[in-house]
N, C-alpha and C positions, 0 to 999 in steps of 0.2 A: 503493499499499499504506499510506503514511503518513497518508492521509486518514481510515482507519477507526480509528487509534489516535493521533489527533493530540496529545491532551493527554498521554498517556503517553511518546509520542515527544519531546514538547517538554521534559518534565521530565528525561528521559534525556540529551537534548542539553545542558541547562542544567547537569545534574550532571557532564557532562564539560567543559563550558566554563569554569565558575567557577574550578575548581583551575587550569586552564591560564593563565587570565588573571591570577589571584593570582600564580602563578610567574613569569610574564612581567613583571608589576609589580615584583616582588622583584629581578628582574635588571635593572631600571631603575637601581638603585643600585651596580652593577658600576664598578669603577675602569677607565679606559682601560688596555688591555693585560691585562686579566684573562683568565681562562679562559672562553671563551663556548660551550663545548661544550654545556651545559645550554640556554643561550639558543637555539642553533641547533636543538636537538631540540624545544623549545617552540614555535619559529617553525614549523617543519614540521607538528606537531600542530594549532597554531592555523590554518595555512593551510587544512588539510583540514576542520577543523570549521566554519570560516567558509564555505567552499564548499559544505558540506552544509546548513548553516543557510539559506543562499541558495537552494539548490535546493528545500529542503522548503517555504520560504515561497513561492517562485514556483510550484510545483506545487500548492500548496493554493489560490493565487489563481485557478487555472483551474477549481477545483471548486465553491467555495461561499464564502459570506461571513458566516457566523453571527458574531455579536457576540462570543461566548466565544473564538472562535478569532482574531478580530482582536486580542483582548487577549493571547493566546499569540503571535501574530506580533509584537507589541510587545515582549514579554519577551525574545524571541529576537533582535530588532534591537537592543534595549537593550545586550545583552551585546557584540554586534559593535561598536557605536558606544563602549561603555566601552574596548574594546581600542584603537579609534582614538585616544581620549584619552590612553591609556597610551603609546602609540607617539609621542606629541607632547610627551612629557616625559623627563627624566632622561637616562640613558645612551643611549637609543633615538634621541634627537634627533641625536646625533652620528653614529650608524650610519647614518641614513636621509636625510642631507643631500645634495641634489643637487650635483654639482660643477659 
């Protein structure tokens, strides 16, 4: 279903992802011991949006490879990679350290 309105879907996913990543970035400035309820909510929302983006890109790869759609794939993937950069900085590094 996504294939038929791929550009519109991409814009919609980007409009959902950008504020979530921004909020997650802002939570990177939390002091240890601060209330993390907003952070936990953002993590849950980001988990689903990243999963959806991955499914959309994977599903599209099976259907066609138009150059314009490759650019859209890149935009979506860039948002996921930006999220990974955020997770590697600030307060988030203390939360995701392996023991």
